[in-house]
Backbone bond lengths (Angstrom), bond angles and torsions (degrees), N, CA, C in turn:
res aa  C-N    CA-C-N  psi(-1)  N-CA   C-N-CA  omega(-1)  CA-C   N-CA-C  phi
1 M - - - 1.453 - - 1.514 108.48 -
2 P 1.326 119.33 143.79 1.456 120.30 -179.19 1.509 111.42 -76.90
3 W 1.342 115.23 149.25 1.454 120.89 174.57 1.517 107.80 -99.70
4 T 1.340 116.94 130.39 1.459 121.56 177.54 1.511 108.72 -102.48
5 P 1.336 118.64 110.54 1.461 120.32 -177.27 1.524 111.54 -63.13
6 G 1.313 114.25 152.56 1.461 120.25 174.36 1.510 108.47 -97.37
7 T 1.323 117.09 -106.13 1.458 120.47 177.65 1.515 109.13 -73.21
8 E 1.320 117.59 124.99 1.448 121.41 -175.42 1.516 110.48 -105.68
9 A 1.341 114.63 141.93 1.459 119.66 175.79 1.521 108.95 -77.57
10 P 1.336 118.21 154.30 1.464 119.82 176.40 1.521 110.27 -59.05
11 P 1.312 118.94 135.45 1.460 120.11 -178.34 1.516 111.50 -68.76
12 T 1.356 115.45 149.46 1.448 119.22 172.57 1.513 108.73 -72.03
13 E 1.339 115.81 165.25 1.464 119.22 179.88 1.523 110.73 -61.34
14 A 1.348 116.33 -40.87 1.462 119.78 179.96 1.518 110.91 -64.81
15 A 1.338 116.55 -42.11 1.459 120.46 -179.02 1.522 111.43 -65.61
16 A 1.327 116.44 -32.17 1.462 119.70 -177.15 1.525 112.11 -73.30
17 T 1.342 117.60 -22.38 1.459 120.11 -175.28 1.517 113.81 -103.19
18 R 1.324 118.83 -21.08 1.457 120.30 -178.09 1.529 110.80 -86.92
19 P 1.340 117.54 161.50 1.469 120.28 175.85 1.528 110.85 -65.92
20 P 1.331 117.96 150.41 1.467 120.35 176.38 1.522 110.94 -61.18
21 R 1.320 115.01 145.13 1.462 121.06 177.73 1.522 109.76 -110.82
22 T 1.329 114.92 162.41 1.463 121.35 175.72 1.519 108.80 -116.19
23 W 1.323 115.51 127.15 1.458 122.18 177.63 1.525 109.22 -109.70
24 V 1.324 115.95 137.47 1.460 121.92 176.20 1.527 107.37 -121.62
25 L 1.338 116.06 124.30 1.457 122.02 -176.03 1.525 110.13 -107.40
26 L 1.337 115.95 132.09 1.461 122.61 -178.52 1.523 109.66 -126.47
27 R 1.339 116.36 127.62 1.462 121.02 178.13 1.524 110.77 -90.78
28 G 1.336 115.91 -174.35 1.447 121.46 -173.42 1.513 114.45 -104.64
29 L 1.310 115.02 -155.00 1.463 124.44 -174.07 1.526 111.78 -52.89
30 T 1.308 117.22 118.36 1.479 127.35 175.58 1.532 113.86 64.84
31 R 1.325 118.37 2.98 1.465 119.61 -176.58 1.523 110.65 -95.78
32 E 1.325 115.96 163.23 1.459 121.49 -175.83 1.519 110.21 -133.91
33 A 1.335 115.68 -178.93 1.463 120.58 -176.02 1.526 112.18 -57.18
34 T 1.334 117.57 -34.85 1.463 121.24 179.87 1.530 111.72 -54.33
35 H 1.333 116.46 -33.25 1.457 120.10 -172.96 1.529 113.80 -75.24
36 W 1.343 117.23 -4.89 1.464 118.09 171.97 1.524 111.15 -70.10
37 G 1.339 116.60 -25.98 1.461 120.25 175.41 1.519 113.72 56.86
38 R 1.345 116.17 -131.15 1.470 121.91 -175.81 1.517 113.05 -69.70
39 F 1.338 117.33 -16.47 1.460 118.94 -173.97 1.523 112.46 -61.94
40 V 1.327 117.90 -42.12 1.464 120.05 -175.85 1.530 111.97 -63.51
41 P 1.325 120.73 -49.57 1.468 118.30 177.76 1.524 112.89 -63.48
42 L 1.330 118.25 -32.01 1.463 119.81 177.11 1.524 110.54 -67.08
43 L 1.326 116.99 -41.26 1.457 120.32 178.09 1.527 110.34 -66.14
44 A 1.318 116.37 -41.60 1.464 120.47 178.97 1.524 111.27 -63.61
45 Q 1.306 116.62 -37.36 1.463 120.19 178.60 1.526 110.62 -67.71
46 A 1.332 116.52 -37.10 1.464 120.44 -179.07 1.522 112.18 -75.54
47 L 1.336 116.69 -25.06 1.472 121.73 -177.75 1.527 109.37 -125.48
48 P 1.322 118.31 64.92 1.465 120.85 -171.32 1.523 114.33 -66.54
49 H 1.326 118.23 -18.65 1.463 120.11 -179.67 1.531 112.03 -91.01
50 D 1.325 117.75 -7.72 1.461 121.68 -176.76 1.527 111.04 -97.31
51 R 1.319 115.84 157.29 1.463 121.71 173.91 1.519 108.82 -98.37
52 I 1.329 116.22 140.59 1.462 121.32 -179.09 1.522 108.97 -125.73
53 F 1.327 115.41 126.25 1.461 122.12 178.11 1.529 108.81 -119.84
54 T 1.324 116.05 137.62 1.463 121.02 173.07 1.524 107.53 -111.05
55 L 1.328 115.73 122.48 1.458 120.90 179.55 1.521 110.05 -107.58
56 D 1.326 116.84 136.86 1.460 121.67 171.48 1.521 109.33 -89.32
57 L 1.334 116.17 138.24 1.458 119.58 172.65 1.523 108.85 -70.96
58 P 1.340 118.52 148.06 1.468 120.28 177.83 1.527 111.36 -54.11
59 G 1.335 115.77 130.96 1.460 121.50 -177.35 1.510 113.33 99.68
60 N 1.345 117.13 -10.85 1.464 121.96 -178.95 1.520 110.68 -119.84
61 G 1.332 115.58 155.31 1.457 120.42 173.07 1.518 113.19 57.97
62 H 1.331 115.78 -131.30 1.459 120.04 -178.72 1.523 112.39 -69.97
63 L 1.323 116.59 -8.80 1.470 121.49 177.16 1.527 110.89 -106.54
64 H 1.338 117.04 23.72 1.468 119.65 -173.56 1.526 113.10 -66.83
65 A 1.336 117.20 -20.46 1.462 119.56 179.13 1.523 112.37 -79.59
66 Q 1.333 116.49 -14.58 1.458 120.23 179.45 1.526 110.65 -81.17
67 A 1.323 115.26 158.49 1.462 120.51 173.51 1.525 108.88 -83.19
68 S 1.316 116.08 131.41 1.462 119.79 176.43 1.523 109.27 -68.80
69 P 1.322 118.34 137.36 1.468 120.04 175.69 1.525 111.28 -62.36
70 W 1.322 115.12 155.84 1.463 120.87 179.43 1.525 111.88 -83.18
71 S 1.320 118.14 -6.04 1.461 119.91 -176.37 1.523 110.87 -135.86
72 V 1.320 115.52 152.36 1.463 121.47 177.81 1.528 111.26 -66.19
73 P 1.346 120.01 -43.82 1.470 118.41 177.16 1.523 113.16 -57.85
74 A 1.339 117.71 -36.23 1.463 119.95 177.34 1.523 111.14 -67.15
75 M 1.333 117.40 -34.87 1.468 120.41 174.95 1.523 110.47 -64.45
76 A 1.339 116.34 -41.46 1.459 120.33 178.39 1.523 110.82 -61.82
77 Q 1.327 116.40 -42.08 1.458 119.99 179.08 1.522 110.74 -63.33
78 A 1.330 117.38 -40.08 1.460 121.29 178.34 1.528 110.57 -63.12
79 C 1.326 117.70 -40.08 1.465 121.03 178.77 1.522 110.75 -66.56
80 R 1.315 116.92 -40.46 1.465 120.42 178.29 1.528 110.46 -60.58
81 Q 1.328 115.89 -43.07 1.461 120.38 179.91 1.522 111.13 -67.24
82 A 1.335 117.06 -39.55 1.463 120.46 179.96 1.521 111.02 -64.26
83 L 1.320 116.31 -39.35 1.461 119.97 179.51 1.527 110.51 -69.16
84 A 1.324 116.75 -42.28 1.463 120.54 178.70 1.531 110.55 -62.57
85 A 1.344 116.77 -35.71 1.464 120.42 179.41 1.517 111.78 -64.52
86 Q 1.341 117.28 -23.71 1.467 121.25 176.73 1.528 111.88 -88.72
87 G 1.332 115.84 4.07 1.453 120.04 178.68 1.508 114.37 78.07
88 V 1.323 116.93 18.13 1.459 121.11 -178.59 1.525 109.05 -91.47
89 R 1.307 116.13 127.85 1.455 121.49 178.68 1.533 109.76 -112.09
90 G 1.306 115.12 145.64 1.452 120.70 -179.91 1.515 111.89 -80.61
91 P 1.318 115.94 -178.33 1.464 124.66 3.58 1.532 112.37 -78.60
92 V 1.328 115.52 146.48 1.456 121.69 -179.40 1.525 109.21 -117.77
93 H 1.317 115.36 158.09 1.459 121.77 173.14 1.533 107.77 -95.07
94 L 1.324 116.44 127.09 1.450 121.51 -179.25 1.523 109.99 -100.92
95 L 1.331 116.48 124.95 1.454 122.46 173.89 1.513 106.29 -119.96
96 A 1.327 116.48 117.44 1.460 118.82 -169.11 1.521 110.32 -148.21
97 M 1.318 115.73 153.59 1.457 119.34 179.30 1.518 111.72 -130.17
98 S 1.339 114.61 147.63 1.453 123.49 173.86 1.530 110.89 57.59
99 L 1.341 118.37 -122.72 1.463 120.67 178.02 1.527 110.73 -59.05
100 G 1.325 117.30 -38.05 1.457 120.10 178.41 1.513 112.19 -60.04
101 A 1.344 117.52 -32.71 1.460 120.71 178.33 1.527 111.21 -70.05
102 M 1.320 117.42 -32.29 1.464 119.72 173.05 1.526 109.86 -64.09
103 V 1.329 116.04 -42.77 1.466 120.83 178.25 1.523 109.96 -61.42
104 A 1.335 116.90 -42.83 1.459 120.53 179.01 1.524 110.93 -62.25
105 T 1.324 117.37 -39.44 1.455 121.67 178.90 1.519 110.61 -63.96
106 A 1.331 116.70 -45.82 1.465 120.51 178.36 1.521 110.89 -62.73
107 W 1.319 116.81 -39.53 1.468 122.43 179.13 1.531 109.98 -61.57
108 A 1.336 116.67 -48.90 1.458 120.77 -177.21 1.524 111.82 -63.60
109 H 1.331 116.70 -34.60 1.461 119.78 179.40 1.527 112.04 -75.77
110 S 1.320 117.15 -36.52 1.466 119.60 -175.54 1.520 112.88 -82.59
111 A 1.335 117.16 -28.37 1.462 120.60 -177.91 1.529 109.55 -142.35
112 P 1.334 118.06 66.30 1.474 120.14 -175.11 1.517 113.49 -61.21
113 E 1.333 117.02 -24.24 1.461 119.14 179.31 1.529 112.05 -69.37
114 E 1.348 117.26 -15.15 1.460 121.62 -179.95 1.527 113.18 -93.40
115 V 1.340 116.68 -7.65 1.464 120.90 -172.00 1.528 110.11 -121.63
116 A 1.330 115.85 129.47 1.460 120.91 179.02 1.526 112.19 -95.46
117 G 1.329 117.12 -23.18 1.457 120.85 -179.11 1.511 110.33 179.06
118 C 1.340 115.84 163.82 1.466 121.69 -178.90 1.524 110.71 -132.10
119 V 1.317 115.66 136.94 1.456 122.75 166.66 1.525 105.77 -118.32
120 L 1.338 116.73 114.09 1.461 122.29 -173.03 1.526 109.23 -113.47
121 I 1.329 116.30 125.38 1.463 122.07 -171.24 1.524 111.12 -114.33
122 N 1.331 116.59 125.50 1.470 123.83 172.61 1.528 112.11 43.83
123 T 1.320 115.40 57.56 1.452 119.66 -179.93 1.520 110.53 -111.93
124 S 1.322 116.03 175.50 1.471 122.18 178.71 1.522 107.85 -156.60
125 M 1.309 115.86 147.26 1.463 119.04 -176.14 1.517 110.95 -150.76
126 R 1.320 114.73 145.29 1.452 119.44 165.44 1.530 107.67 -71.71
127 P 1.307 119.36 150.97 1.480 129.37 -0.93 1.520 112.58 -93.56
128 F 1.324 117.58 18.82 1.457 120.38 -169.66 1.525 113.32 -83.25
129 S 1.351 117.67 -21.31 1.467 120.21 -175.60 1.526 110.20 -139.91
130 P 1.337 117.32 144.47 1.466 120.85 177.16 1.525 111.39 -74.78
131 V 1.325 115.37 162.86 1.460 120.68 -173.88 1.521 112.23 -61.56
132 H 1.340 118.16 -35.89 1.471 119.68 -177.17 1.523 111.91 -75.29
133 H 1.318 118.38 -9.67 1.453 120.95 169.86 1.523 110.80 -90.74
134 R 1.322 115.63 -33.46 1.451 120.20 -175.42 1.533 111.66 -72.79
135 M 1.309 117.33 -28.48 1.470 122.85 172.61 1.513 105.85 -144.44
136 Q 1.327 117.42 108.29 1.450 120.19 -171.85 1.534 110.29 -63.82
137 P 1.352 117.23 133.28 1.467 122.26 -169.50 1.518 115.36 -56.81
138 Q 1.331 118.26 -28.24 1.466 118.86 -178.05 1.526 112.11 -63.19
139 H 1.340 117.17 -17.03 1.464 120.05 -179.11 1.530 112.85 -96.14
140 W 1.311 117.87 -9.29 1.462 119.56 -177.93 1.534 112.49 -59.48
141 P 1.342 120.14 -46.57 1.473 119.40 178.92 1.531 112.64 -61.50
142 T 1.325 116.76 -38.83 1.463 119.95 179.82 1.523 110.90 -62.99
143 L 1.325 117.08 -45.51 1.461 120.58 178.98 1.523 110.92 -63.00
144 A 1.322 116.48 -38.92 1.464 120.04 179.07 1.528 110.92 -63.31
145 R 1.334 116.83 -42.53 1.468 120.17 178.57 1.526 111.03 -63.27
146 L 1.332 116.86 -41.42 1.465 119.52 179.77 1.522 111.51 -63.19
147 L 1.324 116.48 -33.82 1.464 120.38 -178.58 1.523 112.38 -79.83
148 L 1.328 117.12 -35.89 1.469 120.59 -168.41 1.522 113.46 -94.75
149 W 1.342 118.53 -22.67 1.463 120.32 -176.81 1.527 110.14 -123.91
150 P 1.328 117.28 146.58 1.471 119.76 179.97 1.528 111.63 -64.46
151 H 1.319 115.12 140.00 1.457 122.16 175.37 1.524 108.21 -139.22
152 T 1.317 115.78 152.15 1.461 119.40 175.58 1.526 109.19 -75.02
153 P 1.321 117.31 157.81 1.469 119.16 175.14 1.532 112.84 -54.36
154 L 1.334 117.07 -38.09 1.460 119.42 179.55 1.526 110.91 -65.50
155 Q 1.321 117.41 -41.57 1.465 120.51 178.71 1.527 110.85 -62.57
156 I 1.328 115.63 -43.18 1.464 119.54 -178.51 1.521 110.74 -64.54
157 E 1.323 116.63 -49.30 1.460 119.78 -174.97 1.527 111.91 -70.42
158 T 1.318 117.56 -32.67 1.467 119.73 174.95 1.519 110.29 -64.37
159 T 1.329 116.87 -40.85 1.465 121.28 178.05 1.522 110.96 -64.76
160 V 1.335 116.39 -43.87 1.467 120.36 179.54 1.531 110.35 -62.27
161 L 1.326 116.94 -42.80 1.465 120.32 179.90 1.522 110.56 -60.52
162 R 1.316 117.13 -42.61 1.465 120.60 -179.42 1.526 111.56 -66.78
163 M 1.329 117.48 -32.92 1.461 120.52 -179.73 1.526 112.24 -77.19
164 T 1.329 116.60 -33.73 1.465 119.40 -169.27 1.523 114.32 -102.87
165 S 1.321 118.12 -14.11 1.463 121.23 178.98 1.521 109.62 -115.21
166 N 1.317 116.62 139.25 1.460 120.59 172.77 1.517 112.06 -89.11
167 H 1.335 116.29 0.08 1.462 121.73 178.93 1.538 109.31 -136.68
168 P 1.344 118.03 56.15 1.466 119.41 -173.82 1.518 114.17 -60.77
169 A 1.320 118.07 -34.43 1.466 120.02 -179.30 1.522 111.12 -63.94
170 A 1.327 116.48 -30.75 1.463 120.48 -178.95 1.523 112.31 -76.43
171 H 1.338 116.43 -12.29 1.466 120.02 -176.25 1.531 112.15 -119.09
172 A 1.323 116.51 24.12 1.466 119.78 -178.75 1.521 112.02 -59.11
173 E 1.347 117.12 -24.13 1.466 119.36 -177.29 1.524 112.09 -68.93
174 V 1.339 118.56 -17.39 1.468 119.19 -179.58 1.519 111.98 -80.53
175 L 1.320 117.80 -18.22 1.464 119.99 -174.95 1.530 113.59 -58.93
176 P 1.338 120.43 -45.93 1.468 118.48 178.06 1.533 112.78 -57.99
177 Q 1.345 117.62 -37.87 1.471 120.41 178.34 1.520 110.67 -67.11
178 W 1.323 116.51 -42.82 1.465 120.16 -179.49 1.527 111.31 -66.47
179 V 1.323 115.80 -40.43 1.475 119.47 179.30 1.518 110.14 -64.52
180 L 1.327 117.24 -44.68 1.460 120.56 178.89 1.530 110.64 -61.04
181 A 1.318 117.15 -41.68 1.468 120.42 178.45 1.522 110.69 -61.13
182 R 1.317 117.31 -41.86 1.470 120.25 179.48 1.528 110.94 -68.44
183 Q 1.325 117.79 -36.62 1.464 120.32 178.52 1.528 111.21 -66.80
184 Q 1.323 116.40 -41.13 1.461 121.14 -176.27 1.527 112.67 -81.93
185 R 1.342 116.70 -32.39 1.459 121.29 -174.92 1.528 109.34 -135.42
186 P 1.331 117.20 65.68 1.470 120.18 -175.50 1.528 111.97 -67.00
187 V 1.322 115.16 140.96 1.463 121.23 175.56 1.519 107.95 -89.85
188 R 1.322 116.40 122.19 1.459 120.59 -177.62 1.526 110.78 -69.78
189 A 1.340 115.08 148.07 1.470 119.84 -179.86 1.521 111.32 -57.64
190 A 1.317 117.16 -37.10 1.464 120.27 179.03 1.521 110.84 -62.56
191 N 1.325 116.66 -36.08 1.461 119.51 178.95 1.530 112.01 -73.50
192 V 1.321 116.63 -32.25 1.470 119.20 173.94 1.525 109.53 -60.58
193 L 1.323 116.43 -45.92 1.461 120.68 179.68 1.523 111.27 -63.82
194 R 1.327 117.17 -40.83 1.459 120.37 178.74 1.531 111.11 -62.50
195 Q 1.323 116.50 -42.30 1.464 119.86 -179.87 1.524 111.54 -68.80
196 L 1.329 116.68 -39.86 1.464 119.82 175.90 1.522 110.71 -61.37
197 A 1.334 115.88 -43.40 1.465 119.96 -179.50 1.522 110.81 -64.88
198 A 1.336 116.72 -41.98 1.465 120.40 179.84 1.527 110.63 -61.95
199 A 1.344 116.46 -44.06 1.459 120.23 -179.71 1.524 111.53 -65.53
200 A 1.337 116.23 -41.42 1.463 120.28 -178.22 1.524 111.69 -68.00
201 R 1.330 116.91 -33.99 1.459 120.85 -174.72 1.525 113.25 -86.63
202 Y 1.328 117.27 -21.24 1.460 119.12 -173.73 1.521 111.05 -64.05
203 R 1.309 115.32 128.25 1.460 122.61 177.54 1.521 107.93 -117.82
204 A 1.312 115.89 110.38 1.456 120.39 -176.87 1.523 110.46 -71.65
205 P 1.320 117.05 149.92 1.467 119.30 174.64 1.529 110.43 -60.21
206 P 1.330 117.38 153.97 1.474 119.39 -179.70 1.520 113.15 -68.70
207 T 1.309 116.44 -21.53 1.460 120.58 179.94 1.523 110.20 -92.99
208 P 1.323 118.31 153.82 1.463 120.86 -179.22 1.521 110.89 -70.67
209 P 1.314 118.07 164.28 1.467 119.84 171.57 1.530 109.15 -53.81
210 P 1.333 117.59 137.77 1.470 120.20 -175.27 1.524 113.31 -77.82
211 V 1.309 116.73 37.75 1.467 123.47 178.90 1.525 107.02 -142.43
212 P 1.339 118.87 161.89 1.468 119.82 175.90 1.524 110.97 -55.09
213 T 1.334 116.36 129.06 1.463 120.99 -173.76 1.521 110.25 -131.51
214 L 1.328 115.88 130.87 1.453 123.30 176.12 1.518 108.61 -118.85
215 L 1.326 116.45 131.52 1.460 121.83 174.65 1.527 109.19 -103.24
216 L 1.331 115.76 132.02 1.463 122.21 172.89 1.523 107.56 -118.03
217 A 1.311 116.72 136.89 1.463 119.79 -177.36 1.514 110.43 -146.51
218 S 1.325 114.88 155.74 1.464 122.28 175.96 1.525 107.96 -99.09
219 T 1.311 116.38 119.98 1.469 120.06 -178.85 1.520 111.12 -56.06
220 H 1.322 116.70 -36.16 1.471 120.86 -176.80 1.527 112.21 -110.90
221 D 1.315 116.10 37.10 1.465 121.84 172.40 1.526 108.33 -61.61
222 R 1.340 117.03 119.86 1.461 120.94 -177.58 1.524 113.30 -92.74
223 L 1.343 116.75 -2.55 1.463 120.55 178.95 1.521 111.04 -101.72
224 V 1.326 116.29 -53.02 1.467 122.67 177.52 1.524 107.29 -118.24
225 R 1.303 117.15 123.79 1.464 119.35 -175.09 1.529 111.38 -64.21
226 C 1.328 114.51 141.18 1.463 120.52 178.49 1.531 110.90 -60.35
227 A 1.334 116.03 -23.52 1.466 120.43 178.53 1.521 111.61 -56.93
228 C 1.330 118.21 -25.53 1.466 121.25 179.42 1.525 110.59 -66.65
229 S 1.312 117.51 -44.80 1.463 120.66 177.46 1.519 110.97 -68.27
230 R 1.317 117.14 -36.18 1.464 120.02 177.85 1.520 110.71 -64.05
231 A 1.332 116.49 -39.49 1.456 120.10 178.70 1.527 111.12 -64.67
232 L 1.329 116.48 -40.58 1.466 120.12 177.08 1.523 110.83 -63.74
233 A 1.332 116.83 -42.70 1.465 120.59 -178.70 1.526 110.59 -62.00
234 R 1.338 116.36 -39.65 1.468 119.15 179.03 1.525 110.65 -67.91
235 A 1.338 116.58 -46.09 1.459 120.31 -176.43 1.522 111.89 -67.57
236 W 1.319 116.19 -39.94 1.469 120.83 -175.93 1.531 112.86 -92.13
237 R 1.349 116.65 -10.94 1.466 121.19 -177.58 1.533 111.38 54.44
238 C 1.322 114.38 47.21 1.462 119.87 178.96 1.520 109.73 -119.69
239 A 1.309 116.37 167.27 1.462 121.70 -175.28 1.523 111.21 -70.70
240 L 1.320 115.55 140.86 1.462 123.30 174.54 1.518 108.27 -131.69
241 V 1.343 115.93 129.62 1.466 121.47 175.00 1.523 107.13 -121.69
242 E 1.342 116.38 128.75 1.465 121.18 -177.41 1.528 111.11 -106.56
243 H 1.324 114.39 140.29 1.469 120.91 174.32 1.524 108.26 -92.62
244 P 1.325 118.71 135.38 1.465 120.26 -170.73 1.520 117.15 -76.11
245 H 1.342 119.07 -19.60 1.469 117.16 -174.54 1.532 114.31 -141.75
246 A 1.314 120.19 -5.60 1.466 121.29 -178.24 1.522 111.36 -72.24
247 G 1.334 115.35 164.37 1.448 121.58 176.43 1.520 111.39 -96.96
248 H 1.337 115.16 -162.58 1.463 120.53 -176.59 1.525 111.57 -59.40
249 D 1.325 116.86 -41.87 1.461 120.40 178.83 1.525 108.84 -83.77
250 L 1.311 114.67 73.84 1.464 121.56 -176.88 1.526 112.73 -59.93
251 P 1.349 119.72 -41.29 1.465 118.72 177.40 1.528 113.65 -64.88
252 L 1.329 117.56 -19.41 1.462 120.33 174.57 1.525 110.27 -83.06
253 D 1.326 116.81 -48.56 1.462 120.54 -174.45 1.524 112.83 -69.30
254 D 1.339 117.77 -33.95 1.465 119.78 179.42 1.530 109.62 -153.06
255 P 1.325 117.40 73.76 1.466 120.15 -176.80 1.525 113.29 -63.27
256 Q 1.342 117.40 -36.02 1.457 119.89 -178.49 1.526 111.07 -65.24
257 W 1.319 117.09 -35.31 1.470 120.73 177.75 1.523 110.58 -63.13
258 V 1.339 117.19 -43.30 1.462 120.63 178.69 1.526 110.28 -62.47
259 V 1.327 116.43 -44.19 1.466 120.22 177.92 1.528 109.91 -58.36
260 Q 1.328 117.30 -43.66 1.454 120.73 -178.68 1.523 111.62 -63.09
261 Q 1.341 116.90 -39.55 1.471 119.38 177.92 1.519 110.95 -65.13
262 V 1.317 117.04 -38.24 1.463 120.89 177.78 1.531 109.99 -63.28
263 L 1.325 116.78 -44.96 1.467 120.76 -179.73 1.528 110.98 -62.36
264 E 1.327 116.38 -43.59 1.464 119.26 -178.48 1.524 111.77 -67.69
265 A 1.330 116.58 -35.96 1.461 120.30 -177.49 1.516 112.88 -76.20
266 T 1.319 116.75 -30.95 1.467 120.05 -173.64 1.520 113.64 -107.46
267 G 1.316 116.88 -2.20 1.451 119.61 179.95 1.504 114.60 81.42
268 G 1.326 117.26 17.36 1.471 121.00 177.00 1.488 113.50 77.22
């Protein structure tokens, strides 16, 4: 869905002279457009001449009634079709995190003519990282409990916030929004399993996406080890910028920092 900016910042000189760009934002496992929170309006304010679209992966958000595909390439194909259905033509810039970054990678490899560049946040992929780096073992029991036993939306979202943010107390105001999103658009347990399976099975090509690619990572990500992004940066020989204190949900913990990295990498 497109984001309509409210109050816009004055455009930079570069932004005022270049053609408008289209950005497509993809979230991760079981998350939806709502979970971008303040990041989307901040990005829109920084890039007032660009269009910004947030897409939900099948099985999440407004697509929660759909079955999630069993593979990352199938998720990428679904996103391509959803964007085309809105009349959006590429090339687009993909900004994605975690599972969404895997989808962005598959998209860029399968249809490079549709992608102008990628910003990939706190992601991990086979064969570059082992499973215990891609999902840190201390969280495995918690995820199993969430899947196997009933929990209230508040219990689930409080647990997710604690796992994905290194400053959960500072973001308590997002919980009512997250709980409401889960109540209105619940992610089915079967779709959680499908998304987990797709992420675990996805094997990225040995070569980098054939477009300019920037990796952003949290040095102290407690869910997915930062070593995963470092391994990708070494294998793909692409730029990596690390945040010193944010958690896995980097756009939540420091959205302005992410916006600044995007501006510096793309020229505003």
